[in-house]
C-alpha positions as CSV (number, residue, x, y, z in Angstrom):
1,X,44.5,53.1,-16.6
2,X,42.8,54.9,-13.6
3,X,39.8,55.7,-15.8
4,X,39.6,52.1,-17.0
5,X,39.6,50.8,-13.4
6,X,36.9,53.3,-12.5
7,X,34.7,52.1,-15.3
8,X,35.3,48.5,-14.3
9,X,34.3,49.3,-10.8
10,X,31.0,50.9,-12.0
11,X,30.3,47.8,-14.1
12,X,30.8,45.5,-11.1
13,X,28.4,47.6,-9.0
14,X,25.8,47.9,-11.8
15,X,25.7,44.2,-12.3
16,X,24.3,43.9,-8.7
17,X,21.4,46.3,-9.3
18,X,19.2,44.0,-11.2
19,X,18.6,40.4,-10.0
20,X,19.7,37.7,-12.4
21,X,16.8,35.4,-11.7
22,X,13.5,35.4,-9.9
23,X,11.7,32.1,-9.5
24,X,8.5,31.1,-7.8
25,X,5.9,28.3,-7.7
26,X,2.2,29.1,-7.6
27,X,-0.3,26.4,-6.8
28,X,-3.6,26.9,-8.5
29,X,-5.8,26.1,-5.4
30,X,-4.0,29.0,-3.6
31,X,-5.1,31.6,-6.0
32,X,-8.8,31.8,-5.1
33,X,-7.9,31.6,-1.4
34,X,-5.4,34.4,-1.6
35,X,-7.7,36.6,-3.6
36,X,-10.8,36.3,-1.3
37,X,-9.8,35.0,2.1
38,X,-6.2,35.4,3.3
39,X,-2.7,36.4,2.1
40,X,-0.6,33.4,1.3
41,X,3.2,33.7,1.5
42,X,4.8,32.1,-1.6
43,X,8.4,30.8,-1.6
44,X,10.7,32.6,-4.1
45,X,14.3,32.3,-5.1
46,X,16.2,35.3,-6.2
47,X,19.8,35.6,-7.3
48,X,22.3,38.4,-7.8
49,X,25.8,38.3,-9.3
50,X,28.9,40.5,-9.0
51,X,31.7,40.6,-11.6
52,X,35.0,40.1,-9.8
53,X,35.6,39.6,-6.1
54,X,33.4,41.3,-3.5
55,X,36.4,42.9,-1.7
56,X,34.2,45.7,-0.4
57,X,31.9,43.3,1.3
58,X,28.9,44.6,-0.7
59,X,26.9,41.4,-0.4
60,X,27.2,41.2,3.4
61,X,26.1,44.8,3.7
62,X,23.2,44.2,1.3
63,X,22.2,41.1,3.3
64,X,22.1,43.0,6.6
65,X,20.0,45.8,5.1
66,X,17.6,43.5,3.4
67,X,16.7,41.5,6.5
68,X,14.3,44.2,7.6
69,X,12.3,43.8,4.4
70,X,12.2,40.0,4.0
71,X,10.4,37.1,5.6
72,X,12.1,36.3,9.0
73,X,13.1,32.7,7.8
74,X,14.9,33.9,4.7
75,X,18.1,32.1,3.8
76,X,21.1,33.7,2.2
77,X,24.0,31.8,0.4
78,X,27.1,33.2,-1.3
79,X,29.3,31.3,-3.7
80,X,32.2,32.1,-6.0
81,X,32.2,31.5,-9.8
82,X,34.9,31.9,-12.4
83,X,33.5,35.4,-13.2
84,X,32.9,36.6,-9.7
85,X,30.4,36.0,-6.9
86,X,26.8,35.0,-6.6
87,X,24.2,35.7,-3.9
88,X,21.1,33.5,-3.7
89,X,18.2,34.5,-1.4
90,X,15.4,32.0,-0.6
91,X,12.5,33.9,1.0
92,X,8.7,34.4,0.8
93,X,6.6,37.2,-0.6
94,X,2.9,37.7,0.0
95,X,0.2,36.8,-2.6
96,X,-3.3,38.3,-2.4
97,X,-5.8,40.8,-3.6
98,X,-5.1,44.6,-3.4
99,X,-7.2,45.0,-0.3
100,X,-5.7,42.0,1.5
101,X,-2.1,43.0,0.6
102,X,-2.7,46.6,1.7
103,X,-3.6,45.4,5.2
104,X,-0.8,42.8,5.3
105,X,1.8,45.4,4.4
106,X,0.8,47.7,7.3
107,X,2.5,45.2,9.6
108,X,4.9,43.4,7.4
109,X,7.8,45.0,5.4
110,X,8.1,43.3,2.1
111,X,9.8,44.5,-1.1
112,X,7.5,42.8,-3.6
113,X,4.1,41.1,-3.8
114,X,2.2,38.8,-6.1
115,X,-0.9,40.9,-6.8
116,X,-4.1,38.9,-7.8
117,X,-6.7,40.8,-9.8
118,X,-10.1,39.3,-10.7
119,X,-10.5,40.0,-14.4
120,X,-13.7,38.0,-14.9
121,X,-15.7,35.3,-13.1
122,X,-13.3,32.5,-12.4
123,X,-10.4,34.4,-14.1
124,X,-7.4,35.8,-12.3
125,X,-4.4,37.9,-13.2
126,X,-1.3,37.5,-11.2
127,X,1.5,40.1,-11.4
128,X,4.8,40.7,-9.6
129,X,4.6,44.2,-8.1
130,X,7.0,46.3,-6.1
131,X,5.8,47.9,-2.8
132,X,6.4,51.2,-1.1
133,X,9.3,49.6,0.8
134,X,11.2,49.1,-2.5
135,X,12.2,52.7,-2.7
136,X,13.0,52.9,1.0
137,X,15.4,49.9,0.6
138,X,16.8,51.4,-2.6
139,X,17.7,54.5,-0.6
140,X,19.5,52.3,1.9
141,X,21.4,50.6,-0.8
142,X,22.4,53.9,-2.2
143,X,23.9,54.8,1.2
144,X,26.0,51.6,1.0
145,X,27.1,52.7,-2.5
146,X,25.7,55.4,-4.7
147,X,25.6,53.0,-7.7
148,X,23.4,50.5,-5.9
149,X,19.6,50.3,-6.2
150,X,16.9,47.6,-6.4
151,X,15.9,47.2,-10.0
152,X,12.9,45.0,-10.7
153,X,11.9,42.9,-12.5
154,X,14.8,40.5,-12.8
155,X,16.7,39.6,-15.9
156,X,14.8,36.4,-15.9
157,X,11.5,35.7,-14.1
158,X,10.3,32.1,-13.9
159,X,6.8,31.2,-12.8
160,X,6.1,27.6,-12.2
161,X,2.3,27.1,-12.2
162,X,1.4,23.7,-10.6
163,X,-2.2,22.5,-10.7
164,X,-3.6,20.9,-7.6
165,X,-7.2,21.8,-8.6
166,X,-9.8,19.1,-9.2
167,X,-10.9,20.7,-12.5
168,X,-8.8,21.7,-15.5
169,X,-7.1,25.1,-15.2
170,X,-6.2,27.3,-18.2
171,X,-2.9,29.2,-17.9
172,X,-1.9,32.0,-20.3
173,X,0.8,34.7,-20.8
174,X,2.1,37.0,-23.4
175,X,5.7,37.2,-24.9
176,X,7.2,34.4,-22.9
177,X,9.4,31.3,-23.2
178,X,8.3,27.8,-22.3
179,X,10.8,24.9,-22.5
180,X,13.1,27.5,-24.2
181,X,10.6,28.0,-27.0
182,X,9.3,31.6,-27.6
183,X,5.6,32.3,-27.6
184,X,3.9,35.6,-28.4
185,X,0.7,34.2,-26.9
186,X,1.0,31.2,-24.7
187,X,-1.9,29.1,-23.4
188,X,-2.2,25.7,-21.9
189,X,-4.8,23.8,-20.0
190,X,-3.5,22.0,-16.9
191,X,-5.1,18.9,-15.5
192,X,-4.5,18.0,-11.8
193,X,-0.8,17.5,-11.1
194,X,0.3,19.1,-14.4
195,X,2.6,22.0,-14.2
196,X,4.3,24.5,-16.6
197,X,7.3,26.8,-16.2
198,X,6.8,30.2,-17.8
199,X,9.8,32.4,-18.3
200,X,9.7,36.2,-18.7
201,X,12.9,37.7,-20.2
202,X,13.8,41.0,-18.5
203,X,17.1,41.7,-20.2
204,X,17.9,44.9,-21.9
205,X,15.6,45.6,-24.8
206,X,12.8,43.3,-23.5
207,X,9.4,44.6,-22.6
208,X,9.7,42.9,-19.3
209,X,12.7,45.0,-18.3
210,X,10.2,47.8,-17.8
211,X,6.8,46.1,-16.9
212,X,5.8,43.5,-14.4
213,X,5.5,39.8,-15.4
214,X,1.8,38.8,-15.6
215,X,0.2,35.4,-15.8
216,X,-3.5,34.6,-16.2
217,X,-5.3,31.7,-14.6
218,X,-8.8,30.7,-15.5
219,X,-10.9,28.0,-13.7
């Protein structure tokens, strides 16, 4: 019985290592600006779950530790479910080119970025990337409990691409779900005010459990 309780405790902790969901909205007009002119902070929502009750106050301790690595205006909310407890964080992460992000991170501690690469004239690749602060924060989580770490990407990453550009924009991605339908190669042209939600599955056995979600935007 003691071993069973120990295994259950490990399962509860491990469920908090990997976010359940990461969600963000990217406006197409921001991409060129963030690549060439200035870093843009993009709102994100990220959620974690724990099986059972958080009797050890793990979420509160994680919240206190994470505040040093998130946007100052981040919001945290906890709620109970039939299976346990859920923590939802609404914050912002920086989006920009490698050069702009490097300068930004010198004065701003952030756990992740949206890195923009220029693959061709008018074509941009956007990927969710961890930063050097990720491993530092992971070590702090490990001090809270040896089974805790920050494991990205999330079990589900959702990118809502919204076009506010005057000209049509092509959006593409590999091995994704759109409107719950799977696509090996997804591509769509967005007119102004069109949008699409692209979902990357990061569950066990998925390629996106190991590599960063990537979307392509072409003017």
